[in-house]
N, C-alpha and C positions, 0 to 999 in steps of 0.2 A: 297328090298334086301332079298335074300333067307336066311332062318334060319334053321339049321339042328338039333336043339335040340328038337326033337319030344317028348321026354320023359317029357319035361317041357312045353308042349303046353298050358295046362290049366293055368300054372303060368304066361306064357307070356300074355295070354288074361286078367288075373286078374290085372297084373301090368299095362297093356295098359289102362284098364278101370279106374283104380284108380289114375293114374298119368298123364293122358293127353298126350300120346306120340304124339302127334303131335310135395495230395502232391506227388514228383515222387518216386517211389520205384522200385528197380530192382528185378525181379522175375526169373532170369535165372535158379537158382537151382530148384525152384518150378516147372518151366516149364518143365525141364528135367524129374523131378519126374512124372509129369502128363503124359508126352509122354510115359514113360516106363510103367505106369499103363494102358494107353490106349491100348497098344499092348498085355497086359496080360489079360485084363478083358473086354470082349464084353458084353454089357448090352442091352437087349431088355426091353423097359420100356413102361408101360401104365400109363398115368397121369390122375387122377381124380381131378378136380379143380372147383373153383367158381370165376374165374378170374375177378377182383382183381389184384391190382398193384403188390403185392408181389408174387402172382401166376405167373404173367408175368415174373418176374425175375427168378423164378424157372424154368419155361418152357424154357426161353432163355438160361439158363445154360445147360439144356439138349440138346437143338438144336445145341449148339456150342461145344459140346464135341465129338471128333472124334470116341470115342468108344461106343457112345450111339445111339441106334436106337429107336426112338419113334414110336411105332406101332399104337398108337391112343391116343386121348385126349377126355375124357368124361366130360361133363359139368353138374353141379348141382347148384341148388338154394343156395345162401349163401351171399356173399358180395353184390350181386345184384341179380335180378331175372334171371332165367336160360336162357332166350332169350338174355339178355345182355351179359351173360357169353359166350354163343356161338359166338355172334358177336365179343366180345373182343378177343377170342382165334383166330378167323379167321383173325382179324386185325393184331395180332401179327405174325401169320404165314405168312401173306403177306409181312410184313416188313422184315422178316427173310428168305423170298423166300423158304418157306417150305410148300406150300399149298397142297402138295401131301399127307401130313399126315391127316388121316381121323379124323373128329371131329363129336362127337355124342351128341345130346341133351338128358339130363337125367331128373331127377325128379324136379318137380316144387314146391313141398312142402316137409316138413319133413314127416317121416312115420306117425305120429299121427296128424300133422298139428295143434299142440296146443301151440307151443313155438314161436308165432309170435311176431314181433317187437324186437327180440333179435338181435341187430346189433351194429356195431361200426361205429360212424359217421366219415367218411374219408373226408367229405366236398364235396362229389359228390353223384349222384344217379345211375350212370352206372358202378361204379367200376374202371373206367379208366379216372378219372379226368374231365368228362363232355366235353372232346374235341371231340365231335361227328363227326365233319367234317374232322378230322385228320385221314386219311387212311380209305377209304371205302372198306369194305370186300365184297367178292363174296359169298353171302349167299347161292347160289345154290350148293356150295361145302359141305354144311352141310348134313350129311348122314341121310337117312330116318330111318335107324335102331336105335332103342332106345338104350341109353347108357347102361342100365342094361343088355340087350341082348348081346350087343357088349362085355361087360366085360366077360360074361359067355363064349361066342364064342372064344375070344382071349386067355383066360386062357386055354381053351381046345386045341386051335391051337398051342400054345407055351408052352405045359406042361413042367414044370420044368425049364423053361427059362425066365419067365416073372417077371420083377420087377415092383411092384405096388406102385406108389407114390400117397398118399392120402393127399391133401393139401386144402381140403374144408370139409364141413359137409359130413359125410359118408353114406348118404342115398342110393346113387347108389350102393355102395359096399355092404352094408347090404342086400339090396334086391337081389343082385346077389348071395350072399352067402346063402340066403334062397332058391333061385331057384335051385342052385346046391350046395348041402351040401359037395360035394367033391372038390369044387373050391379052398378052402384054401390049400389043399394038392397039387394042381397043380401049385401053385405060387412058384417062386424061392425065393422071399422075399417081405416084405411089409415095407414101410416107412410111418410114420404118423406125420403130424404137428398138435398138439392138446393137450389139457389138461394142467395141471400144477402140479409141484412137491409138492408145499406147500399148495394146497387146496384153494388158493385165486384166484378168477376169474377176468376176465377183461370184462365180459359181464353181468353176474349175480354175486351174492355174492361169489359163489364157482365155477362157470362155465366159462371156456375158450370158446371163440366164436365158433369154429368148433364143439365142443362137445355140447355147449348150444343150438345151432340151431337144432340139432337132437340128443338128448341124447340116445334115443333108438337105433339109428343106430350105434353110437359109442360103446354102450354096446354089440350089436350083433357082431360087427367086432372084438373087443378085446377078446370076448369069443368064437369066431369061428376059429381064426387063429391057425394053428398047429405048428408054430415055432415063436419064439419071434420076434415081430416087432420092428424096430428102431423107437423111438419116440423122437421128439423134442417138448418140452413143451414151452408154451409162456413165462414163467418166466425165463427159460434158454435162450431163444432168447433175452430177454431184457438185459441179461448180456453180449451179444455179439453185442452190438450196435456200430455204426460208426458215425462220426460227419457229420453234413450237409455240412461242408467245403469239407470233403473227397468225399461225394456223388457228389457235384457240380463239383469238379475237375475231377472225373472219367468220367463224361459225357461231358467234354469239348473236347473230341476226335473228335467230329464232324461227326461221321458216322450216317447214317439213323437210325440205331438201337439205338444209343445213343440219338438222337433227339426224337425218339418215346418214349423211357423210360422216358426222361425228361418231355415230354408233358403229359403223362398219370399220372405221379406222381404229377404234378402240383406245384404251388408255394403258400405258402412256403412248402418245404419238412419238415417233422417232424425232430426235432433236440433234441435228437440224432435220427439217422436214423437206422431202423431195417428191415432187409430183412427176415421176419418171415419164409415164405415158402422156400426162397432161402437157408436158413440154413439147412432146412430139406433135400433138395436134395444134398447139399454138404456132409452131413453126409453119404448119400448113395453112392455117386460117389467117394468120397475120404475117405476111411477108415483111411488113415494116418492123416486126419484132426481131427479125434476123439481122444481127449486126455484123456477123462474120461467118463465112463458110468457105469450104475448100472442095474443089471438084477433083475426084480421083477415080481410078479403077480399084475396086475391092472385091475380094472373094472370101471364101471360108475354108479353113483347113479341115480336111476330113480324115487325116491319119489317126492312128490309135494311140499316139504318144501324148505327151503333156501339152502339146500345142493344139490338140483337137478342139474344134469350135472357135478358134481364134479368127477374128476378122483380119485378113491380110490386106494391107493397103499398099499399092504399088506406087509409092511416091517418086521413085526414080525412073519409072516407065520401063522397067526391064521386060515386062510382059508384052509391051507394045499393043495394049488394048485401050479402046476409048473409055473415057470416064463413064462410070455407071452409077456413081453416088455423088450427091452434094452433101458433104459432111458439115452439119451445123456446129459452129464452135463457140458462138456467143449470142445470147438473146437479151433483149431489152427487158429488164426486170419490172419496170413500171407496167408494161403491157401484160406480163405474166401475172402479176398481182391482180390487175384489173379483171382479167378473164376468169381467174379463180374465184374472185368475189362475185362476179356476175353469174357464175354457174350455180350459186346456191341461193340466189334471190327469189 
């Protein structure tokens, strides 16, 4: 695939060398609100993911919103290796009959490749419940252009229009921002699932999974963005859980989409059930779902001690830096449920 960023040719070669590019509830009022919003706000979205069951739910919500145009999906190592991530995304797109959306393979390791083994055991090794024979993807649809190059190109192509959703480790995004220092200015907005408000980790002592897999990348992104990113932290996600009974009832609709989500989530589903990445995209697509948020400056600890990968929030303003994150603290659960239901119809 042709690449027009001649000014970054050396960077492209460097990246290529280093990362191996090869119960029933009526929702009529909410539905009306969603339709009104759809006509008011058209969204072009680029999704960077490590799919991952909760990534699948986030992508599914984007695919089923009439006001959202997904211009690309970039894949990164995280929940599983990047080859599985690519395969999982293509499987999802096949089920949703959206195989025209380009998918790009990204980085196989973190920037420094030193935080190995930092994962969460979901009971599978492929990120999608080990149902390997359930939906065979057409791997020929995977684009030859590397995800990092694609991010740079799409941000340039859709200057001021592109909404970036980051729901995995941010290795691809950090490299893209290093390749093109103007990239953050070209984005319409950025939404991130990662970090924690209270400094308690779910992967390391202080590190949330997406940040702990690649702390350097998370640090680069938070300190490169030119407008505050919407951030859903894992501890806030835990406060927006749903019961396994609700999850099971939601998927009894019997559509191919519902069957697929049920299959990849496996049995038993965690109880309570949390759609981590799904909550992040809801915060972006439905501003009326955000009931409380907090604007602060945040960065990521890069030391080698116990606090490595912790999201540091400067609530007392000691660093005298402008806010770079809008930390979502509370969501409207009626809207969350509605969007999850709509995503499998």
